[in-house]
C-alpha positions in Angstrom: 6.8 -26.8 33.4 7.2 -23.3 31.9 10.3 -22.7 29.9 11.5 -19.1 29.4 13.7 -18.3 26.5 16.0 -15.2 26.8 15.8 -12.6 24.0 18.6 -13.3 21.6 19.7 -10.9 18.9 20.4 -13.9 16.7 16.9 -15.4 17.2 14.8 -12.2 16.8 14.2 -11.6 13.1 13.4 -8.7 10.8 11.6 -9.2 7.6 12.2 -7.0 4.6 9.7 -7.0 1.8 11.1 -5.4 -1.4 8.9 -5.1 -4.5 8.7 -3.7 -8.0 5.1 -3.8 -9.1 3.7 -2.5 -12.4 1.5 0.6 -12.2 0.7 1.2 -15.9 -3.0 0.6 -15.8 -5.7 1.5 -13.2 -6.0 -2.2 -12.3 -2.2 -2.5 -11.7 -2.2 0.6 -9.5 -5.1 -0.7 -7.5 -3.4 -4.0 -6.9 -0.1 -2.3 -5.9 -2.0 -0.1 -3.5 -3.8 -3.1 -2.1 -0.5 -5.0 -1.6 1.0 -2.0 0.3 -2.1 -1.5 2.5 -2.1 -5.2 3.4 1.5 -5.0 4.4 0.7 -2.1 6.7 -2.3 -4.1 8.2 0.1 -7.0 8.9 2.4 -4.7 11.0 5.0 -3.7 8.4 6.4 -0.2 8.3 7.4 1.6 5.2 11.2 2.1 5.1 11.2 3.3 1.5 8.3 3.4 -1.1 8.9 -0.2 -2.2 10.7 -1.5 1.0 8.7 -2.5 4.1 10.1 -3.9 7.3 8.6 -5.8 10.2 10.1 -7.0 13.6 9.4 -10.6 14.5 10.1 -12.1 17.9 11.3 -15.4 16.4 12.0 -17.3 13.2 8.6 -19.1 13.6 6.8 -15.7 13.8 8.7 -14.6 10.7 7.5 -17.7 8.8 3.9 -16.9 9.7 4.2 -13.5 8.1 6.1 -14.9 5.0 3.1 -17.2 4.5 0.7 -14.3 4.7 2.7 -12.3 2.2 2.5 -15.3 -0.2 -1.3 -15.1 0.0 -1.2 -11.3 -0.8 1.0 -11.5 -3.9 -0.2 -9.4 -6.9 -0.6 -11.1 -10.3 2.4 -9.2 -11.8 5.7 -7.8 -10.6 8.4 -8.9 -8.4 8.3 -9.4 -4.6 11.4 -10.4 -2.6 11.5 -11.2 1.1 14.7 -11.0 3.1 15.0 -12.3 6.7 17.8 -10.9 8.8 18.6 -11.3 12.5 18.2 -8.4 15.0 22.0 -8.4 15.3 22.4 -7.8 11.6 19.6 -5.2 11.6 21.5 -3.3 14.3 24.4 -2.9 11.8 22.4 -1.0 9.2 23.7 2.5 8.5 21.2 5.0 7.1 22.0 8.2 5.3 19.7 11.1 4.6 21.7 13.5 2.5 25.3 13.9 3.7 24.5 13.3 7.4 24.0 10.0 9.2 20.9 9.5 11.5 20.8 6.6 13.9 18.0 4.1 13.7 15.1 4.6 16.0 15.5 2.6 19.1 13.3 -0.5 18.9 11.5 -1.8 22.0 13.4 -4.4 24.0 10.2 -5.9 25.4 6.5 -5.5 25.4 5.3 -2.7 27.7 1.8 -2.7 29.1 0.3 0.4 30.6 
């Protein structure tokens, strides 16, 4: 029996990875760059220089990515991971200068061409 679950704005998750990594030495800069590149390889998008976000279809999917991030952690610095629902993500207000810009519309479902 196949069970279908409806998309639910409280079940769909967004991961935020926020970090402050040291960049004083060449080795530290290389580790920080490696961490950022690995986040991009794992499907994260840079929101700000030290803030990356990723859409996850479920809490279980989000946990998989949290485990991957734990494996990528640099030796020094601070990395924080926040999980929010799609409903909460939709409430984010962004400002660029004095004017507000709406968030880019996210895909509702996978489209195959």
